[in-house]
C-alpha positions, -999 to +999 in steps of 0.1 A: +758-462-005+780-446+020+766-424+047+765-388+035+768-396-002+741-386-026+726-405-055+730-390-089+700-367-097+688-365-061+682-332-043+708-318-020+683-307+007+670-331+032+634-320+027+631-324-010+617-358-008+591-350+018+580-319-001+576-340-033+557-367-013+534-340+002+527-326-033+520-361-047+497-369-018+478-337-023+475-345-060+461-379-052+437-364-027+424-339-054+421-368-079+401-389-054+378-359-046+372-353-084+364-390-088+340-389-059+323-359-074+321-376-108+306-407-091+280-386-074+271-369-107+267-403-124+245-416-096+223-385-099+220-389-136+211-426-132+184-416-107+171-390-132+169-416-159+151-440-135+126-413-127+121-405-164+115-442-171+089-444-144+071-414-157+072-428-192+057-461-180+030-442-162+023-422-193+021-453-214-003-469-190-025-437-191-024-438-229-035-474-229-064-467-206-075-438-228-073-459-259-095-485-242-121-459-232-121-445-267-127-480-282-156-485-258-171-451-268-167-460-305-186-492-299-213-474-280-216-448-308-217-474-335-245-492-316-265-459-313-260-450-349-271-486-358-305-479-342-314-454-369-331-466-400-329-447-433 
């Protein structure tokens, strides 16, 4: 192109390109910030799921212990009842 000539469809001002570039850069910045927020939310949700899984495991362990104690008590009760004669 010759000096001073314009491309078809280009803006006539000398600042149009830099304004568009600034707007595009700002949009990219907003998108990156939104993605970072989304990633933080996902990480927090994963941490919550991990905590819930630990609590479930603990609850299952407690239930298993209680079932064992109940089985022992049933055996003891059966032995006591077996001592009575009719």
